[in-house]
BALOBA-1460 file (C-alpha; in Angstrom, 3 decimals):
// residues 387
<rec num="1" residu="m" x="-35.333" y="36.978" z="-3.935"/>
<rec num="2" residu="t" x="-37.023" y="39.441" z="-6.295"/>
<rec num="3" residu="l" x="-37.922" y="42.885" z="-4.993"/>
<rec num="4" residu="p" x="-41.563" y="43.818" z="-5.664"/>
<rec num="5" residu="l" x="-41.175" y="46.587" z="-3.060"/>
<rec num="6" residu="k" x="-38.205" y="48.905" z="-3.368"/>
<rec num="7" residu="g" x="-37.370" y="52.532" z="-2.853"/>
<rec num="8" residu="e" x="-40.190" y="52.985" z="-0.343"/>
<rec num="9" residu="q" x="-40.216" y="54.800" z="2.979"/>
<rec num="10" residu="i" x="-41.961" y="52.644" z="5.584"/>
<rec num="11" residu="v" x="-43.109" y="53.445" z="9.120"/>
<rec num="12" residu="y" x="-43.091" y="49.997" z="10.741"/>
<rec num="13" residu="a" x="-44.693" y="49.421" z="14.171"/>
<rec num="14" residu="a" x="-43.618" y="46.174" z="15.835"/>
<rec num="15" residu="n" x="-41.996" y="44.496" z="18.860"/>
<rec num="16" residu="d" x="-38.638" y="45.499" z="20.321"/>
<rec num="17" residu="w" x="-35.931" y="45.356" z="17.685"/>
<rec num="18" residu="r" x="-33.380" y="43.722" z="19.983"/>
<rec num="19" residu="t" x="-34.898" y="40.513" z="21.303"/>
<rec num="20" residu="d" x="-33.780" y="36.898" z="21.563"/>
<rec num="21" residu="n" x="-37.305" y="35.805" z="20.689"/>
<rec num="22" residu="r" x="-37.138" y="36.627" z="16.964"/>
<rec num="23" residu="t" x="-40.682" y="36.962" z="15.599"/>
<rec num="24" residu="s" x="-42.193" y="37.003" z="12.124"/>
<rec num="25" residu="s" x="-42.389" y="40.799" z="12.217"/>
<rec num="26" residu="h" x="-38.591" y="40.931" z="12.587"/>
<rec num="27" residu="h" x="-38.069" y="38.649" z="9.600"/>
<rec num="28" residu="i" x="-40.394" y="40.763" z="7.440"/>
<rec num="29" residu="a" x="-38.737" y="44.014" z="8.571"/>
<rec num="30" residu="q" x="-35.255" y="42.758" z="7.717"/>
<rec num="31" residu="r" x="-36.360" y="41.818" z="4.190"/>
<rec num="32" residu="l" x="-38.147" y="45.117" z="3.676"/>
<rec num="33" residu="a" x="-34.930" y="46.910" z="4.635"/>
<rec num="34" residu="v" x="-32.989" y="45.305" z="1.755"/>
<rec num="35" residu="a" x="-34.411" y="47.876" z="-0.685"/>
<rec num="36" residu="n" x="-36.477" y="50.272" z="1.454"/>
<rec num="37" residu="t" x="-35.929" y="52.626" z="4.390"/>
<rec num="38" residu="l" x="-37.663" y="51.724" z="7.661"/>
<rec num="39" residu="l" x="-38.571" y="53.885" z="10.617"/>
<rec num="40" residu="y" x="-39.014" y="51.006" z="13.069"/>
<rec num="41" residu="l" x="-41.272" y="51.927" z="16.009"/>
<rec num="42" residu="e" x="-40.590" y="49.737" z="19.014"/>
<rec num="43" residu="a" x="-43.822" y="48.872" z="20.800"/>
<rec num="44" residu="a" x="-43.986" y="49.751" z="24.474"/>
<rec num="45" residu="g" x="-46.236" y="46.785" z="25.238"/>
<rec num="46" residu="q" x="-49.966" y="46.086" z="25.478"/>
<rec num="47" residu="r" x="-50.237" y="44.594" z="28.931"/>
<rec num="48" residu="t" x="-50.448" y="46.607" z="32.131"/>
<rec num="49" residu="p" x="-47.001" y="46.615" z="33.777"/>
<rec num="50" residu="r" x="-46.468" y="44.911" z="37.109"/>
<rec num="51" residu="a" x="-44.450" y="46.208" z="40.043"/>
<rec num="52" residu="s" x="-41.546" y="43.955" z="39.124"/>
<rec num="53" residu="g" x="-37.882" y="44.778" z="38.701"/>
<rec num="54" residu="r" x="-38.000" y="43.756" z="35.058"/>
<rec num="55" residu="d" x="-40.982" y="45.965" z="34.222"/>
<rec num="56" residu="l" x="-39.541" y="48.953" z="36.078"/>
<rec num="57" residu="s" x="-36.229" y="48.461" z="34.295"/>
<rec num="58" residu="r" x="-38.028" y="48.384" z="30.936"/>
<rec num="59" residu="i" x="-39.889" y="51.610" z="31.735"/>
<rec num="60" residu="l" x="-36.646" y="53.424" z="32.625"/>
<rec num="61" residu="s" x="-34.920" y="52.045" z="29.526"/>
<rec num="62" residu="r" x="-37.873" y="53.117" z="27.384"/>
<rec num="63" residu="l" x="-37.780" y="56.636" z="28.846"/>
<rec num="64" residu="w" x="-34.072" y="56.946" z="28.054"/>
<rec num="65" residu="k" x="-34.534" y="55.683" z="24.474"/>
<rec num="66" residu="a" x="-37.535" y="57.945" z="23.910"/>
<rec num="67" residu="l" x="-35.374" y="61.026" z="24.389"/>
<rec num="68" residu="k" x="-33.085" y="60.000" z="21.519"/>
<rec num="69" residu="k" x="-33.427" y="60.527" z="17.785"/>
<rec num="70" residu="p" x="-33.983" y="57.477" z="15.541"/>
<rec num="71" residu="r" x="-30.846" y="55.338" z="15.635"/>
<rec num="72" residu="e" x="-29.637" y="53.278" z="12.679"/>
<rec num="73" residu="v" x="-29.276" y="49.698" z="13.954"/>
<rec num="74" residu="e" x="-28.793" y="48.074" z="10.568"/>
<rec num="75" residu="q" x="-28.558" y="49.429" z="7.042"/>
<rec num="76" residu="n" x="-31.882" y="51.170" z="6.235"/>
<rec num="77" residu="v" x="-33.384" y="50.417" z="9.677"/>
<rec num="78" residu="f" x="-33.841" y="53.378" z="12.028"/>
<rec num="79" residu="v" x="-35.302" y="52.480" z="15.433"/>
<rec num="80" residu="l" x="-37.484" y="54.861" z="17.413"/>
<rec num="81" residu="s" x="-38.648" y="53.965" z="20.933"/>
<rec num="82" residu="p" x="-41.632" y="56.177" z="21.824"/>
<rec num="83" residu="l" x="-42.663" y="56.292" z="25.467"/>
<rec num="84" residu="i" x="-46.283" y="55.129" z="25.426"/>
<rec num="85" residu="l" x="-48.303" y="54.427" z="28.566"/>
<rec num="86" residu="p" x="-49.798" y="50.893" z="28.570"/>
<rec num="87" residu="f" x="-52.984" y="51.781" z="30.501"/>
<rec num="88" residu="h" x="-55.136" y="51.700" z="27.352"/>
<rec num="89" residu="r" x="-58.469" y="51.316" z="29.166"/>
<rec num="90" residu="y" x="-58.442" y="54.974" z="30.213"/>
<rec num="91" residu="g" x="-59.595" y="57.506" z="27.642"/>
<rec num="92" residu="s" x="-57.268" y="60.190" z="29.026"/>
<rec num="93" residu="v" x="-54.284" y="57.851" z="28.625"/>
<rec num="94" residu="r" x="-55.273" y="56.996" z="25.048"/>
<rec num="95" residu="r" x="-55.489" y="60.718" z="24.221"/>
<rec num="96" residu="l" x="-52.094" y="61.356" z="25.829"/>
<rec num="97" residu="n" x="-50.570" y="58.420" z="23.932"/>
<rec num="98" residu="h" x="-52.008" y="59.764" z="20.681"/>
<rec num="99" residu="w" x="-50.366" y="63.121" z="21.363"/>
<rec num="100" residu="l" x="-47.023" y="61.556" z="22.321"/>
<rec num="101" residu="l" x="-46.949" y="59.331" z="19.250"/>
<rec num="102" residu="n" x="-47.871" y="62.282" z="17.075"/>
<rec num="103" residu="l" x="-44.967" y="64.249" z="18.511"/>
<rec num="104" residu="w" x="-42.304" y="61.537" z="18.247"/>
<rec num="105" residu="v" x="-43.329" y="60.097" z="14.887"/>
<rec num="106" residu="r" x="-43.660" y="63.487" z="13.176"/>
<rec num="107" residu="r" x="-40.248" y="64.493" z="14.491"/>
<rec num="108" residu="a" x="-38.680" y="61.198" z="13.362"/>
<rec num="109" residu="c" x="-40.260" y="61.355" z="9.898"/>
<rec num="110" residu="a" x="-38.938" y="64.908" z="9.480"/>
<rec num="111" residu="t" x="-35.463" y="63.806" z="10.602"/>
<rec num="112" residu="l" x="-35.398" y="60.976" z="8.057"/>
<rec num="113" residu="g" x="-36.984" y="63.034" z="5.290"/>
<rec num="114" residu="f" x="-40.065" y="60.811" z="4.990"/>
<rec num="115" residu="q" x="-42.753" y="62.290" z="2.708"/>
<rec num="116" residu="t" x="-45.628" y="59.823" z="2.067"/>
<rec num="117" residu="p" x="-44.462" y="56.523" z="3.567"/>
<rec num="118" residu="i" x="-46.299" y="53.223" z="3.808"/>
<rec num="119" residu="v" x="-47.547" y="52.582" z="7.360"/>
<rec num="120" residu="w" x="-46.984" y="48.923" z="8.286"/>
<rec num="121" residu="m" x="-48.727" y="47.797" z="11.495"/>
<rec num="122" residu="t" x="-47.975" y="44.533" z="13.317"/>
<rec num="123" residu="i" x="-49.533" y="45.551" z="16.640"/>
<rec num="124" residu="p" x="-52.885" y="47.305" z="17.227"/>
<rec num="125" residu="h" x="-52.069" y="49.758" z="20.003"/>
<rec num="126" residu="y" x="-49.982" y="52.050" z="17.770"/>
<rec num="127" residu="g" x="-52.932" y="52.578" z="15.447"/>
<rec num="128" residu="s" x="-53.000" y="56.329" z="16.063"/>
<rec num="129" residu="i" x="-49.976" y="56.738" z="13.770"/>
<rec num="130" residu="m" x="-52.426" y="56.259" z="10.911"/>
<rec num="131" residu="d" x="-53.617" y="59.792" z="11.725"/>
<rec num="132" residu="t" x="-50.127" y="61.140" z="12.367"/>
<rec num="133" residu="v" x="-48.476" y="60.045" z="9.125"/>
<rec num="134" residu="n" x="-49.508" y="61.313" z="5.698"/>
<rec num="135" residu="s" x="-49.192" y="57.841" z="4.187"/>
<rec num="136" residu="k" x="-49.698" y="56.411" z="0.721"/>
<rec num="137" residu="g" x="-51.230" y="53.266" z="2.221"/>
<rec num="138" residu="i" x="-51.594" y="51.037" z="5.291"/>
<rec num="139" residu="v" x="-50.608" y="47.385" z="5.795"/>
<rec num="140" residu="y" x="-51.750" y="45.315" z="8.790"/>
<rec num="141" residu="y" x="-49.722" y="42.153" z="9.412"/>
<rec num="142" residu="c" x="-51.623" y="40.293" z="12.146"/>
<rec num="143" residu="t" x="-49.785" y="37.544" z="14.020"/>
<rec num="144" residu="d" x="-52.002" y="36.981" z="17.067"/>
<rec num="145" residu="d" x="-55.376" y="37.450" z="18.691"/>
<rec num="146" residu="f" x="-54.026" y="40.421" z="20.643"/>
<rec num="147" residu="a" x="-57.227" y="41.042" z="22.593"/>
<rec num="148" residu="s" x="-56.917" y="37.625" z="24.250"/>
<rec num="149" residu="f" x="-53.431" y="38.284" z="25.628"/>
<rec num="150" residu="p" x="-53.176" y="38.128" z="29.434"/>
<rec num="151" residu="n" x="-53.213" y="41.354" z="31.459"/>
<rec num="152" residu="t" x="-54.580" y="43.444" z="28.582"/>
<rec num="153" residu="d" x="-57.805" y="45.408" z="28.298"/>
<rec num="154" residu="r" x="-59.673" y="43.328" z="25.727"/>
<rec num="155" residu="r" x="-62.258" y="45.938" z="24.786"/>
<rec num="156" residu="s" x="-59.777" y="48.743" z="24.094"/>
<rec num="157" residu="i" x="-57.531" y="46.441" z="22.023"/>
<rec num="158" residu="e" x="-60.548" y="45.307" z="19.981"/>
<rec num="159" residu="v" x="-61.516" y="48.924" z="19.320"/>
<rec num="160" residu="m" x="-57.984" y="49.769" z="18.196"/>
<rec num="161" residu="e" x="-57.806" y="46.769" z="15.896"/>
<rec num="162" residu="r" x="-61.210" y="47.399" z="14.317"/>
<rec num="163" residu="r" x="-60.062" y="50.901" z="13.449"/>
<rec num="164" residu="i" x="-56.903" y="49.581" z="11.765"/>
<rec num="165" residu="l" x="-58.912" y="46.999" z="9.828"/>
<rec num="166" residu="s" x="-61.304" y="49.686" z="8.608"/>
<rec num="167" residu="k" x="-58.440" y="51.777" z="7.224"/>
<rec num="168" residu="a" x="-55.906" y="49.197" z="5.993"/>
<rec num="169" residu="n" x="-55.402" y="48.738" z="2.266"/>
<rec num="170" residu="v" x="-54.355" y="45.132" z="2.797"/>
<rec num="171" residu="v" x="-54.294" y="42.721" z="5.742"/>
<rec num="172" residu="f" x="-52.236" y="39.557" z="6.309"/>
<rec num="173" residu="a" x="-52.991" y="37.013" z="9.036"/>
<rec num="174" residu="v" x="-50.882" y="34.013" z="10.048"/>
<rec num="175" residu="s" x="-53.692" y="31.563" z="10.835"/>
<rec num="176" residu="e" x="-56.919" y="30.726" z="9.023"/>
<rec num="177" residu="s" x="-59.026" y="31.531" z="12.104"/>
<rec num="178" residu="l" x="-57.481" y="35.020" z="12.195"/>
<rec num="179" residu="v" x="-58.146" y="35.427" z="8.476"/>
<rec num="180" residu="e" x="-61.800" y="34.552" z="9.014"/>
<rec num="181" residu="s" x="-62.265" y="37.095" z="11.796"/>
<rec num="182" residu="k" x="-60.353" y="39.937" z="10.079"/>
<rec num="183" residu="r" x="-61.959" y="39.420" z="6.667"/>
<rec num="184" residu="r" x="-65.339" y="40.305" z="8.160"/>
<rec num="185" residu="l" x="-64.044" y="43.872" z="8.512"/>
<rec num="186" residu="n" x="-61.597" y="44.014" z="5.608"/>
<rec num="187" residu="p" x="-62.158" y="41.993" z="2.402"/>
<rec num="188" residu="n" x="-58.526" y="42.452" z="1.369"/>
<rec num="189" residu="t" x="-57.374" y="39.953" z="4.008"/>
<rec num="190" residu="y" x="-54.993" y="37.138" z="3.038"/>
<rec num="191" residu="f" x="-53.709" y="33.998" z="4.727"/>
<rec num="192" residu="s" x="-49.949" y="34.378" z="5.176"/>
<rec num="193" residu="p" x="-48.501" y="31.574" z="7.321"/>
<rec num="194" residu="h" x="-45.101" y="31.987" z="8.903"/>
<rec num="195" residu="g" x="-41.957" y="31.275" z="6.990"/>
<rec num="196" residu="v" x="-38.829" y="29.842" z="8.553"/>
<rec num="197" residu="d" x="-35.151" y="30.793" z="8.522"/>
<rec num="198" residu="t" x="-34.274" y="27.492" z="6.834"/>
<rec num="199" residu="a" x="-30.517" y="27.980" z="6.489"/>
<rec num="200" residu="h" x="-30.199" y="29.090" z="10.116"/>
<rec num="201" residu="f" x="-32.100" y="26.198" z="11.693"/>
<rec num="202" residu="r" x="-30.729" y="23.560" z="9.316"/>
<rec num="203" residu="k" x="-27.452" y="23.996" z="11.229"/>
<rec num="204" residu="a" x="-29.002" y="21.810" z="13.950"/>
<rec num="205" residu="s" x="-28.654" y="18.816" z="11.607"/>
<rec num="206" residu="l" x="-25.013" y="19.406" z="10.664"/>
<rec num="207" residu="e" x="-22.196" y="17.398" z="12.233"/>
<rec num="208" residu="d" x="-19.860" y="20.365" z="12.609"/>
<rec num="209" residu="t" x="-22.364" y="22.491" z="14.580"/>
<rec num="210" residu="p" x="-21.049" y="22.676" z="18.160"/>
<rec num="211" residu="v" x="-23.341" y="21.975" z="21.110"/>
<rec num="212" residu="p" x="-23.097" y="24.499" z="24.008"/>
<rec num="213" residu="s" x="-21.568" y="23.168" z="27.201"/>
<rec num="214" residu="d" x="-24.559" y="23.889" z="29.463"/>
<rec num="215" residu="i" x="-26.815" y="21.545" z="27.480"/>
<rec num="216" residu="s" x="-24.147" y="19.028" z="26.499"/>
<rec num="217" residu="r" x="-23.787" y="18.099" z="30.190"/>
<rec num="218" residu="i" x="-27.475" y="17.160" z="30.454"/>
<rec num="219" residu="r" x="-28.438" y="13.503" z="30.150"/>
<rec num="220" residu="r" x="-30.022" y="12.372" z="26.871"/>
<rec num="221" residu="p" x="-32.637" y="11.909" z="25.583"/>
<rec num="222" residu="i" x="-33.661" y="15.563" z="25.694"/>
<rec num="223" residu="a" x="-37.177" y="16.874" z="25.120"/>
<rec num="224" residu="g" x="-36.601" y="20.573" z="24.514"/>
<rec num="225" residu="f" x="-38.382" y="23.873" z="24.065"/>
<rec num="226" residu="f" x="-37.170" y="27.340" z="23.111"/>
<rec num="227" residu="g" x="-39.239" y="30.529" z="23.244"/>
<rec num="228" residu="l" x="-41.177" y="32.590" z="25.757"/>
<rec num="229" residu="i" x="-42.352" y="30.660" z="28.808"/>
<rec num="230" residu="e" x="-45.399" y="32.877" z="29.121"/>
<rec num="231" residu="t" x="-48.851" y="32.344" z="30.613"/>
<rec num="232" residu="w" x="-49.865" y="30.211" z="27.624"/>
<rec num="233" residu="f" x="-47.085" y="27.697" z="28.377"/>
<rec num="234" residu="d" x="-48.661" y="24.767" z="30.245"/>
<rec num="235" residu="l" x="-46.438" y="24.130" z="33.274"/>
<rec num="236" residu="e" x="-48.816" y="21.449" z="34.546"/>
<rec num="237" residu="l" x="-48.358" y="19.557" z="31.287"/>
<rec num="238" residu="l" x="-44.581" y="19.873" z="31.643"/>
<rec num="239" residu="k" x="-44.778" y="18.594" z="35.232"/>
<rec num="240" residu="h" x="-46.949" y="15.645" z="34.169"/>
<rec num="241" residu="c" x="-44.547" y="14.604" z="31.416"/>
<rec num="242" residu="a" x="-41.415" y="15.061" z="33.527"/>
<rec num="243" residu="t" x="-42.933" y="12.953" z="36.320"/>
<rec num="244" residu="k" x="-44.107" y="10.290" z="33.881"/>
<rec num="245" residu="l" x="-40.876" y="10.110" z="31.847"/>
<rec num="246" residu="t" x="-38.171" y="10.199" z="34.497"/>
<rec num="247" residu="d" x="-35.481" y="8.973" z="32.076"/>
<rec num="248" residu="v" x="-36.074" y="11.947" z="29.737"/>
<rec num="249" residu="s" x="-34.490" y="15.342" z="30.401"/>
<rec num="250" residu="f" x="-36.740" y="18.358" z="29.802"/>
<rec num="251" residu="v" x="-34.786" y="21.452" z="28.752"/>
<rec num="252" residu="l" x="-36.435" y="24.893" z="28.540"/>
<rec num="253" residu="i" x="-34.685" y="27.802" z="26.811"/>
<rec num="254" residu="g" x="-36.116" y="31.301" z="26.986"/>
<rec num="255" residu="r" x="-37.358" y="34.069" z="29.228"/>
<rec num="256" residu="t" x="-39.691" y="32.898" z="31.996"/>
<rec num="257" residu="t" x="-42.561" y="35.072" z="33.217"/>
<rec num="258" residu="q" x="-44.396" y="32.386" z="35.202"/>
<rec num="259" residu="n" x="-43.764" y="31.012" z="38.661"/>
<rec num="260" residu="i" x="-41.779" y="27.848" z="37.913"/>
<rec num="261" residu="a" x="-41.075" y="26.858" z="41.528"/>
<rec num="262" residu="d" x="-43.289" y="23.780" z="41.269"/>
<rec num="263" residu="v" x="-41.389" y="22.283" z="38.330"/>
<rec num="264" residu="e" x="-37.811" y="23.562" z="38.445"/>
<rec num="265" residu="t" x="-37.063" y="21.340" z="41.469"/>
<rec num="266" residu="l" x="-37.778" y="18.185" z="39.452"/>
<rec num="267" residu="p" x="-34.437" y="16.440" z="38.819"/>
<rec num="268" residu="n" x="-35.019" y="16.015" z="35.076"/>
<rec num="269" residu="v" x="-36.234" y="19.574" z="34.355"/>
<rec num="270" residu="h" x="-33.665" y="22.219" z="33.369"/>
<rec num="271" residu="f" x="-34.357" y="25.922" z="32.755"/>
<rec num="272" residu="l" x="-31.367" y="27.395" z="30.905"/>
<rec num="273" residu="g" x="-32.664" y="30.950" z="30.499"/>
<rec num="274" residu="q" x="-32.524" y="33.222" z="27.454"/>
<rec num="275" residu="k" x="-30.054" y="32.538" z="24.671"/>
<rec num="276" residu="p" x="-29.111" y="34.670" z="21.646"/>
<rec num="277" residu="y" x="-31.019" y="33.859" z="18.467"/>
<rec num="278" residu="e" x="-27.738" y="33.064" z="16.726"/>
<rec num="279" residu="t" x="-27.084" y="30.142" z="19.118"/>
<rec num="280" residu="i" x="-30.551" y="28.531" z="19.051"/>
<rec num="281" residu="p" x="-29.615" y="25.950" z="16.336"/>
<rec num="282" residu="n" x="-26.682" y="24.868" z="18.524"/>
<rec num="283" residu="y" x="-29.083" y="24.125" z="21.368"/>
<rec num="284" residu="l" x="-31.614" y="22.578" z="19.009"/>
<rec num="285" residu="k" x="-28.968" y="20.113" z="17.849"/>
<rec num="286" residu="a" x="-29.004" y="18.578" z="21.353"/>
<rec num="287" residu="f" x="-32.794" y="18.066" z="21.311"/>
<rec num="288" residu="d" x="-34.108" y="14.570" z="20.640"/>
<rec num="289" residu="v" x="-37.611" y="16.015" z="20.299"/>
<rec num="290" residu="g" x="-39.001" y="19.554" z="20.185"/>
<rec num="291" residu="l" x="-42.020" y="20.407" z="22.333"/>
<rec num="292" residu="i" x="-44.944" y="22.824" z="22.006"/>
<rec num="293" residu="p" x="-46.709" y="22.331" z="25.385"/>
<rec num="294" residu="f" x="-49.213" y="25.176" z="25.268"/>
<rec num="295" residu="k" x="-52.590" y="25.715" z="26.880"/>
<rec num="296" residu="l" x="-55.418" y="25.558" z="24.355"/>
<rec num="297" residu="n" x="-56.807" y="29.023" z="25.062"/>
<rec num="298" residu="d" x="-57.892" y="31.728" z="22.585"/>
<rec num="299" residu="t" x="-54.376" y="33.126" z="22.306"/>
<rec num="300" residu="v" x="-52.947" y="29.754" z="21.246"/>
<rec num="301" residu="l" x="-55.869" y="28.541" z="19.118"/>
<rec num="302" residu="h" x="-55.605" y="31.640" z="16.897"/>
<rec num="303" residu="s" x="-51.816" y="31.494" z="16.733"/>
<rec num="304" residu="n" x="-49.300" y="29.850" z="14.455"/>
<rec num="305" residu="p" x="-46.242" y="29.179" z="16.650"/>
<rec num="306" residu="l" x="-43.149" y="29.892" z="14.591"/>
<rec num="307" residu="k" x="-41.058" y="27.319" z="16.439"/>
<rec num="308" residu="f" x="-43.021" y="24.452" z="14.826"/>
<rec num="309" residu="k" x="-41.376" y="25.126" z="11.468"/>
<rec num="310" residu="e" x="-38.060" y="25.936" z="13.142"/>
<rec num="311" residu="y" x="-38.011" y="22.485" z="14.766"/>
<rec num="312" residu="l" x="-38.805" y="20.888" z="11.386"/>
<rec num="313" residu="a" x="-36.121" y="22.911" z="9.596"/>
<rec num="314" residu="g" x="-33.643" y="21.536" z="12.138"/>
<rec num="315" residu="g" x="-34.815" y="18.001" z="11.357"/>
<rec num="316" residu="k" x="-36.256" y="17.359" z="14.821"/>
<rec num="317" residu="p" x="-39.363" y="15.321" z="15.698"/>
<rec num="318" residu="i" x="-42.138" y="17.360" z="17.294"/>
<rec num="319" residu="v" x="-44.734" y="16.763" z="19.968"/>
<rec num="320" residu="s" x="-47.349" y="19.497" z="20.183"/>
<rec num="321" residu="v" x="-50.820" y="20.127" z="21.461"/>
<rec num="322" residu="k" x="-53.410" y="20.079" z="18.670"/>
<rec num="323" residu="i" x="-53.548" y="23.451" z="16.920"/>
<rec num="324" residu="n" x="-55.424" y="23.608" z="13.625"/>
<rec num="325" residu="v" x="-52.595" y="25.179" z="11.624"/>
<rec num="326" residu="f" x="-50.408" y="22.144" z="12.356"/>
<rec num="327" residu="e" x="-52.816" y="19.628" z="10.806"/>
<rec num="328" residu="k" x="-51.155" y="20.183" z="7.428"/>
<rec num="329" residu="y" x="-47.979" y="18.633" z="8.856"/>
<rec num="330" residu="k" x="-49.521" y="15.824" z="10.906"/>
<rec num="331" residu="e" x="-47.432" y="13.239" z="9.018"/>
<rec num="332" residu="l" x="-44.291" y="14.964" z="10.273"/>
<rec num="333" residu="a" x="-45.289" y="15.637" z="13.884"/>
<rec num="334" residu="h" x="-47.156" y="14.123" z="16.818"/>
<rec num="335" residu="l" x="-50.257" y="16.135" z="17.777"/>
<rec num="336" residu="a" x="-51.497" y="15.161" z="21.235"/>
<rec num="337" residu="d" x="-54.994" y="15.701" z="22.616"/>
<rec num="338" residu="s" x="-54.423" y="14.964" z="26.317"/>
<rec num="339" residu="y" x="-51.700" y="15.011" z="28.964"/>
<rec num="340" residu="e" x="-51.345" y="11.222" z="28.752"/>
<rec num="341" residu="d" x="-51.185" y="11.333" z="24.972"/>
<rec num="342" residu="f" x="-48.551" y="14.085" z="25.065"/>
<rec num="343" residu="a" x="-46.266" y="12.018" z="27.312"/>
<rec num="344" residu="s" x="-46.794" y="8.887" z="25.187"/>
<rec num="345" residu="c" x="-46.019" y="10.840" z="22.021"/>
<rec num="346" residu="i" x="-42.705" y="12.023" z="23.473"/>
<rec num="347" residu="r" x="-41.678" y="8.417" z="24.028"/>
<rec num="348" residu="v" x="-42.740" y="7.364" z="20.523"/>
<rec num="349" residu="a" x="-41.096" y="10.380" z="18.866"/>
<rec num="350" residu="i" x="-37.766" y="9.595" z="20.496"/>
<rec num="351" residu="e" x="-37.820" y="5.846" z="19.900"/>
<rec num="352" residu="e" x="-39.061" y="5.930" z="16.316"/>
<rec num="353" residu="d" x="-36.885" y="8.716" z="14.961"/>
<rec num="354" residu="s" x="-34.557" y="7.906" z="12.068"/>
<rec num="355" residu="p" x="-32.226" y="9.610" z="9.558"/>
<rec num="356" residu="s" x="-34.861" y="9.270" z="6.827"/>
<rec num="357" residu="k" x="-37.452" y="11.054" z="8.986"/>
<rec num="358" residu="t" x="-34.922" y="13.797" z="9.721"/>
<rec num="359" residu="r" x="-34.365" y="14.322" z="5.997"/>
<rec num="360" residu="a" x="-38.132" y="14.378" z="5.350"/>
<rec num="361" residu="r" x="-38.684" y="17.122" z="7.924"/>
<rec num="362" residu="i" x="-35.894" y="19.292" z="6.529"/>
<rec num="363" residu="s" x="-37.112" y="18.709" z="2.978"/>
<rec num="364" residu="a" x="-40.656" y="19.752" z="3.907"/>
<rec num="365" residu="m" x="-39.378" y="23.200" z="4.891"/>
<rec num="366" residu="e" x="-37.411" y="23.904" z="1.710"/>
<rec num="367" residu="g" x="-40.318" y="25.824" z="0.168"/>
<rec num="368" residu="e" x="-41.233" y="27.598" z="3.413"/>
<rec num="369" residu="s" x="-38.417" y="30.129" z="3.620"/>
<rec num="370" residu="w" x="-39.022" y="33.699" z="4.755"/>
<rec num="371" residu="d" x="-37.764" y="34.911" z="1.380"/>
<rec num="372" residu="a" x="-40.617" y="33.041" z="-0.366"/>
<rec num="373" residu="k" x="-43.228" y="34.277" z="2.135"/>
<rec num="374" residu="f" x="-41.980" y="37.841" z="1.912"/>
<rec num="375" residu="e" x="-42.095" y="37.869" z="-1.877"/>
<rec num="376" residu="d" x="-45.761" y="36.883" z="-1.804"/>
<rec num="377" residu="i" x="-46.544" y="39.542" z="0.815"/>
<rec num="378" residu="a" x="-44.649" y="42.256" z="-1.098"/>
<rec num="379" residu="q" x="-46.421" y="41.462" z="-4.361"/>
<rec num="380" residu="r" x="-49.838" y="41.737" z="-2.702"/>
<rec num="381" residu="v" x="-48.848" y="45.018" z="-1.041"/>
<rec num="382" residu="r" x="-47.825" y="46.405" z="-4.414"/>
<rec num="383" residu="i" x="-51.216" y="45.420" z="-5.880"/>
<rec num="384" residu="h" x="-53.156" y="47.207" z="-3.123"/>
<rec num="385" residu="i" x="-50.729" y="50.137" z="-2.665"/>
<rec num="386" residu="p" x="-49.384" y="51.007" z="-6.132"/>
<rec num="387" residu="c" x="-46.431" y="53.336" z="-6.643"/>
């Protein structure tokens, strides 16, 4: 990997640093940190919190972290966890958040000796740091249609994002539909599809990769999923397939935010909970087919689910709902357009799999590594934000 960006100070606003659901923003941050210093701002979240134990626990944890100085979690990565209130619809809250961010970010930049860093945004609701930091340039790396997320105030998120787009030197978007919408406000917008951690997920195809005991006890064949089981995950589709294909075990790995009572009682459905990122290839090895059973709403239609390429890198057949960004790989995956079609595709994917198809899937991902994607991103950043 060449290093078009090096020796820079970067204020990087993104999701929580420690998470089992490793996102594209994490992969980019880790590669930036090879030759640059990052002040990594952990996002407090865009949605309005609920009166749940998990949300209350997160608020208390965030308050405790906010009182600390930036902590070095990896070489060249210093994490700061500002306490930001998620009630963005209220003007008074937005003004208070602006003041709080100003306070914490200025203090952190002074602590780390940052002078004129690059501001790198991956989420819209920290946009006020563009005013706080005396930057040499602004990057916006857009991974989702944030305004369509559940339990968020669409109008306020749209306002925040438009402001970032008006100020950014360069914008990257992970799907062509996002590129189209962002380019209307910023001509320096580029299509930058997700990469994949090829070496990590290829372990799923290796004989010596051990399979964890909790999934090894489950009857094969296994139709599996790993990732967030959020509101965009179609539980009705899962229930339909599990009822239709009673000889197939459906295994779900990841944090669940939905009410799963209606499906978890089915004898062939197994929710195994969150697993560390390092162990995901071990679980993937046990899959006979990887699933992407999402609802076709605005959030999903503008997305580019990272797990699609992760399944392919592990050599696994895929059954997914039809999302435009997957059309490029339709020879390697089954794209279903109805509940019945989805269930039928699972059966076909399992029965028609072969070693040659496994090799073809892995081979297709060889040029899709995060190193290759990052190099392209870094070169474009250097063009738009020169030294």
